[in-house]
Structures are given as structure tokens and as C-alpha cells.
TILO-416831 format. One line per field, with one value per residue (C-alpha): x, y, z; residue in three letters. Coordinates in nm, 2 decimals, m for minus. Example, Ala and Ser with C-alpha at 12.3 -4.5 7.8 and 13.67 -1.06 7.14 Angstrom:
// residues 2
u: 1.23|1.37;
v: m0.45|m0.11;
w: 0.78|0.71;
aa: ala|ser;
//
This chain:
// residues 316
u: m10.41|m10.29|m10.33|m10.43|m10.36|m10.64|m10.54|m10.57|m10.90|m11.04|m10.91|m11.08|m11.41|m11.38|m11.32|m11.67|m11.82|m11.68|m11.93|m12.23|m12.50|m12.37|m12.34|m12.69|m12.82|m12.71|m12.88|m13.20|m13.18|m13.14|m13.43|m13.66|m13.55|m13.35|m13.00|m12.99|m13.23|m13.03|m12.71|m12.88|m13.02|m12.67|m12.52|m12.78|m12.80|m12.42|m12.41|m12.65|m12.45|m12.14|m12.30|m12.38|m12.04|m11.87|m12.05|m11.98|m11.61|m11.58|m11.73|m11.50|m11.19|m11.33|m11.39|m11.19|m11.44|m11.65|m12.00|m12.15|m11.91|m12.01|m12.37|m12.31|m12.24|m12.58|m12.81|m12.67|m12.50|m12.80|m12.85|m12.48|m12.52|m12.83|m12.66|m12.37|m12.60|m12.79|m12.47|m12.32|m12.63|m12.67|m12.30|m12.27|m12.58|m12.44|m12.11|m12.28|m12.49|m12.18|m11.98|m12.26|m12.24|m11.86|m11.86|m12.16|m12.33|m12.06|m12.01|m11.64|m11.57|m11.77|m11.54|m11.22|m11.31|m11.46|m11.15|m10.92|m11.12|m11.14|m10.76|m10.71|m10.92|m10.70|m10.45|m10.70|m10.74|m10.39|m10.47|m10.78|m10.58|m10.32|m10.57|m10.76|m10.44|m10.34|m10.69|m10.80|m10.59|m10.74|m11.09|m11.04|m10.91|m11.22|m11.45|m11.26|m11.29|m11.67|m11.70|m11.50|m11.71|m12.03|m11.92|m11.96|m12.33|m12.62|m12.78|m13.13|m13.31|m13.58|m13.86|m13.89|m14.11|m14.02|m13.97|m13.64|m13.72|m13.75|m13.43|m13.24|m13.38|m13.25|m12.90|m12.90|m13.04|m12.77|m12.49|m12.65|m12.53|m12.18|m12.20|m12.34|m12.06|m11.77|m11.65|m11.55|m11.30|m11.22|m11.13|m10.80|m10.73|m10.39|m10.57|m10.90|m10.76|m10.68|m11.02|m11.20|m10.99|m11.10|m11.47|m11.48|m11.30|m11.54|m11.86|m11.76|m11.57|m11.56|m11.92|m12.08|m11.84|m11.93|m12.30|m12.26|m12.08|m12.39|m12.61|m12.39|m12.37|m12.75|m12.80|m12.57|m12.70|m12.36|m12.41|m12.37|m12.01|m11.92|m12.13|m11.93|m11.60|m11.59|m11.26|m11.43|m11.72|m11.48|m11.25|m11.54|m11.71|m11.38|m11.32|m11.69|m11.67|m11.36|m11.56|m11.86|m11.66|m11.44|m11.74|m11.91|m11.60|m11.53|m11.89|m11.92|m11.69|m11.99|m12.14|m11.82|m11.61|m11.39|m11.33|m11.01|m11.02|m10.87|m11.13|m11.42|m11.28|m11.26|m11.61|m11.79|m11.59|m11.67|m12.04|m12.07|m11.90|m12.13|m12.44|m12.32|m12.35|m12.73|m12.82|m12.88|m12.99|m13.32|m13.40|m13.23|m13.30|m13.62|m13.45|m13.15|m13.39|m13.54|m13.20|m13.09|m13.38|m13.29|m12.93|m13.03|m13.27|m13.04|m12.74|m12.91|m13.01|m12.65|m12.53|m12.79|m12.71|m12.34|m12.40|m12.60|m12.33|m12.58|m12.40|m12.70|m13.03|m13.17|m13.08|m13.18;
v: 16.15|16.17|16.52|16.60|16.89|17.06|16.86|16.53|16.62|16.73|16.42|16.19|16.36|16.39|16.01|15.96|16.22|16.08|15.79|15.69|15.81|16.17|16.16|16.02|16.32|16.53|16.29|16.32|16.69|16.72|16.48|16.67|17.03|17.07|17.18|17.55|17.49|17.19|17.38|17.66|17.41|17.27|17.61|17.72|17.38|17.36|17.72|17.63|17.31|17.52|17.74|17.42|17.28|17.59|17.55|17.17|17.24|17.50|17.26|16.98|17.19|17.33|16.99|16.72|16.44|16.22|16.32|16.08|16.21|16.57|16.47|16.37|16.73|16.85|16.55|16.38|16.04|15.84|16.08|16.04|15.66|15.69|15.91|15.66|15.37|15.55|15.65|15.31|15.13|15.38|15.37|15.00|14.94|15.16|14.98|14.64|14.77|14.94|14.62|14.41|14.65|14.62|14.25|14.22|14.00|13.73|13.60|13.52|13.87|14.01|13.83|13.93|14.30|14.33|14.19|14.42|14.73|14.63|14.57|14.92|15.08|14.93|15.20|15.47|15.81|15.78|15.47|15.63|15.94|15.74|15.54|15.85|16.03|15.73|15.68|16.04|16.08|15.76|15.87|16.21|16.03|15.80|16.10|16.29|15.98|15.97|16.34|16.31|16.02|16.20|16.52|16.35|16.28|16.52|16.69|16.59|16.89|16.82|17.02|17.14|16.90|17.00|17.33|17.49|17.42|17.05|17.04|17.23|16.99|16.70|16.85|16.91|16.57|16.39|16.55|16.64|16.33|16.39|16.74|16.61|16.35|16.59|16.59|16.22|16.32|16.69|16.63|16.52|16.86|17.02|17.35|17.52|17.71|17.38|17.24|17.56|17.55|17.19|17.25|17.56|17.37|17.08|17.27|17.55|17.32|16.94|16.85|17.10|16.97|16.60|16.68|16.90|16.61|16.40|16.67|16.70|16.32|16.30|16.58|16.40|16.06|15.93|15.81|15.45|15.53|15.53|15.22|15.03|15.11|14.83|14.96|15.30|15.13|14.92|15.21|15.45|15.19|15.13|15.50|15.55|15.23|15.35|15.65|15.44|15.19|15.45|15.65|15.34|15.25|15.60|15.67|15.33|15.44|15.58|15.23|15.02|15.25|14.97|14.81|14.91|15.08|14.76|14.53|14.76|14.77|14.40|14.35|14.60|14.52|14.16|14.23|14.46|14.20|13.93|14.15|14.21|13.83|13.85|14.11|14.40|14.63|14.43|14.47|14.76|15.07|15.17|15.12|15.33|15.61|15.62|15.62|15.90|16.12|16.05|16.14|16.46|16.57|16.50|16.64|16.97|17.00|16.95|17.22|17.47|17.40|17.45|17.77|17.91|17.79|17.59|17.31|17.09|17.10|16.77|16.51|16.16;
w: 6.42|6.06|5.92|5.56|5.33|5.13|4.82|5.01|5.17|4.83|4.66|4.90|4.87|4.49|4.48|4.63|4.38|4.06|4.06|3.86|4.11|4.09|3.71|3.69|3.89|3.60|3.36|3.55|3.56|3.18|3.12|3.35|3.30|2.98|2.93|3.05|3.35|3.46|3.47|3.67|3.92|3.97|4.02|4.28|4.46|4.50|4.62|4.90|4.97|5.00|5.27|5.47|5.40|5.54|5.87|5.88|5.79|6.07|6.31|6.20|6.28|6.60|6.75|6.59|6.62|6.39|6.31|6.57|6.83|6.74|6.78|7.14|7.23|7.10|7.13|7.44|7.48|7.35|7.07|6.97|6.97|6.76|6.50|6.50|6.44|6.16|5.98|6.03|5.89|5.60|5.49|5.53|5.33|5.04|5.08|5.01|4.72|4.56|4.61|4.45|4.14|4.13|4.14|3.90|4.17|4.16|4.51|4.47|4.35|4.63|4.87|4.69|4.64|4.99|5.15|4.95|5.04|5.41|5.40|5.26|5.53|5.80|5.70|5.79|5.62|5.48|5.29|5.14|5.04|4.86|4.65|4.56|4.45|4.24|4.09|4.01|3.69|3.56|3.64|3.47|3.16|3.15|3.18|2.91|2.68|2.74|2.67|2.35|2.22|2.31|2.14|1.80|1.87|1.79|2.09|2.21|2.37|2.63|2.77|3.13|3.33|3.69|3.86|3.95|4.31|4.25|4.05|4.33|4.59|4.38|4.37|4.74|4.82|4.63|4.85|5.18|5.36|5.25|5.40|5.72|5.75|5.67|6.03|5.99|5.72|5.78|6.15|5.99|5.82|5.89|5.97|5.93|5.63|5.45|5.52|5.39|5.07|5.02|5.07|4.85|4.57|4.60|4.57|4.33|4.09|4.15|4.22|3.97|3.70|3.76|3.76|3.46|3.28|3.35|3.20|2.89|2.84|2.87|2.62|2.37|2.45|2.56|2.91|2.80|2.71|3.08|3.15|2.89|3.08|3.34|3.48|3.54|3.73|3.93|4.03|4.09|4.31|4.50|4.57|4.69|4.90|5.07|5.20|5.29|5.50|5.66|5.76|5.91|6.11|6.23|6.34|6.51|6.78|6.98|6.97|7.02|7.23|7.37|7.04|6.85|6.50|6.35|6.50|6.40|6.05|6.02|6.17|5.96|5.64|5.68|5.75|5.45|5.23|5.35|5.29|4.93|4.86|4.91|4.64|4.88|4.59|4.58|4.95|5.11|4.90|5.08|5.42|5.31|5.19|5.54|5.70|5.46|5.57|5.93|5.88|5.70|5.97|6.26|6.08|6.00|6.36|6.47|6.22|6.34|6.70|6.64|6.44|6.73|6.97|7.18|7.37|7.39|7.19|7.33|7.59|7.49;
aa: unk|unk|unk|unk|unk|unk|unk|unk|unk|unk|unk|unk|unk|unk|unk|unk|unk|unk|unk|unk|unk|unk|unk|unk|unk|unk|unk|unk|unk|unk|unk|unk|unk|unk|unk|unk|unk|unk|unk|unk|unk|unk|unk|unk|unk|unk|unk|unk|unk|unk|unk|unk|unk|unk|unk|unk|unk|unk|unk|unk|unk|unk|unk|unk|unk|unk|unk|unk|unk|unk|unk|unk|unk|unk|unk|unk|unk|unk|unk|unk|unk|unk|unk|unk|unk|unk|unk|unk|unk|unk|unk|unk|unk|unk|unk|unk|unk|unk|unk|unk|unk|unk|unk|unk|unk|unk|unk|unk|unk|unk|unk|unk|unk|unk|unk|unk|unk|unk|unk|unk|unk|unk|unk|unk|unk|unk|unk|unk|unk|unk|unk|unk|unk|unk|unk|unk|unk|unk|unk|unk|unk|unk|unk|unk|unk|unk|unk|unk|unk|unk|unk|unk|unk|unk|unk|unk|unk|unk|unk|unk|unk|unk|unk|unk|unk|unk|unk|unk|unk|unk|unk|unk|unk|unk|unk|unk|unk|unk|unk|unk|unk|unk|unk|unk|unk|unk|unk|unk|unk|unk|unk|unk|unk|unk|unk|unk|unk|unk|unk|unk|unk|unk|unk|unk|unk|unk|unk|unk|unk|unk|unk|unk|unk|unk|unk|unk|unk|unk|unk|unk|unk|unk|unk|unk|unk|unk|unk|unk|unk|unk|unk|unk|unk|unk|unk|unk|unk|unk|unk|unk|unk|unk|unk|unk|unk|unk|unk|unk|unk|unk|unk|unk|unk|unk|unk|unk|unk|unk|unk|unk|unk|unk|unk|unk|unk|unk|unk|unk|unk|unk|unk|unk|unk|unk|unk|unk|unk|unk|unk|unk|unk|unk|unk|unk|unk|unk|unk|unk|unk|unk|unk|unk|unk|unk|unk|unk|unk|unk|unk|unk|unk|unk|unk|unk|unk|unk|unk|unk|unk|unk|unk|unk|unk|unk|unk|unk;
//
């Protein structure tokens, strides 16, 4: 097993965070709550996510297994397979939608980009870490450029149309699946200390900052500056899809136990690439929403069971 430092663990997770969906969470919060309330919701929501993340991180380094394999200890063999299927289907669906966005719905680019991402995942967590380390400075420059351009615009205050509770739920909802699936990535931590440093850094600094950038860009009316940067969209999508495909492959082990990591990567990467050729964003979003709720419910059950040190909470 390849072991990762806190920098590498944080870089991989940050690669999945610096993407349009997370930035758009900040935009929505500003539009619905206003500037100050949006920042407050981000702070409270990420503080709660950090608590869940600490439990998930502790579990990840206690039993070095994927999320689906962890589920087997608490939900039984069939429960583990079900969690593996739900995570596989959810992450592969998002992989295909993200790939469609990256390729701008051009089939040839779907095939090219999908093949390149699949090839990268063959190198496992080490390949993801290297790409994240190379790409992160470029992503920071792109965000800095957008902030600089937006700073020249006048602000546009908005009124509060939703409660603090609803805003906090939105913040948690945007990241809860990432918390649930931490074991798939943090099982590679060099030590528990390294993993804990990474999770604290992510939810006290990285995620709040990215969501805060979304709030500020919305306040200034500068969100389109990022949308105009196709290299940013391409690179952000690539980093996010590395995580999506790696999660699918890792959690599929409970379903295809006799199939090698390489073969599972080629199978699922090929399937996700093929799905992207049929405009999945028009057909899959409601399915992925249902799968997301399922992952959240089962994942929270697993975290609670681990915290209480129960070996099994259900046998399916």
C-alpha cells in the first residue's frame, strides 16, 4: 500500500474541492442569505463537517479499508456490497457528468479525456497525488485572477431569504459524501497524525476558503470570470474526476473481489467514458440525488456505529 503524507492527502482532497460545484455553493449562499450570513453559515457548517471528518479519519487509520469494506464490519457482507454498489454508481455517474462538461459534449473529447483519466488512475493513489501537486498552483493562480478581476466591480448586496439552518444544511450537504468516503483515500495515510492534520487543514481552511470565494465572486458579480477560463474548467474537472473514478474502483472491490485493481479501473473507466457520450447530465441527476441520500444515510450509520464501537449494527 502506498502511504501518503498530510500534504499529499490534503492536496488530493483539495483537488476535488476546487471545482465549480463547491464555488457555486458559495454563490447560492450569497444569493439566498447575503454576505455576512453566508460566511457565518460556511463557518458553522464546516465546523460540523470537521467533527464528522475527525471520526471518519480516526476510523480510516484504525482499519485501513475502503468505505465499502468498512461497511461490511457494521452492516454485514450484503450491506457492504450494497454500500459498494451505491458509491460505485454515484461516483461513476458524477464522473460521466463531469467528463461531459470537460469535453463540452463532444464525443471525441469524451473518449480522449476519459482514456487519459483512466490511464492515470491505473497508477493508483500515487498518480492522483502527483497530478494534484502539479495542478494546485495553477488552480490557485486562476482563482486569484478571478478575485482580482472581481475586485474592480461594485458589490451587490442581497437580502436574507432562507434561515441560517437551511444555509448550514446546504454547506454540509455539499461535502457530506466526501466525508463518508474519506476511508477510501485516508487509508493510505502514513500515520493517524498525518491524516488528522490533513482533515483539520481541509475543513478549517481549504473548503471554507473555496466556498468563501464563491460568496465573494457572487457579491461582486464576477463568477463568470471563472467560467470564461476553459483551462480552469478542464483542470478542475480532471482533478475532481480522478477522485470520482478512484472512489468507484476502490469501493467496487466488495462487488468484484476476484478482479484486479487494473481490470476494475479499465472496466469502470471505460463504462464512465461511454456514459459521458450520451449526455448524462440530462438523465442522471435525479438518480444521483437519490444515491447521494442513500450514501449519506448509510455512511452516518457507519460513523455512529464506529464511534460507539459496535462491531455490527445490522446483518443483511
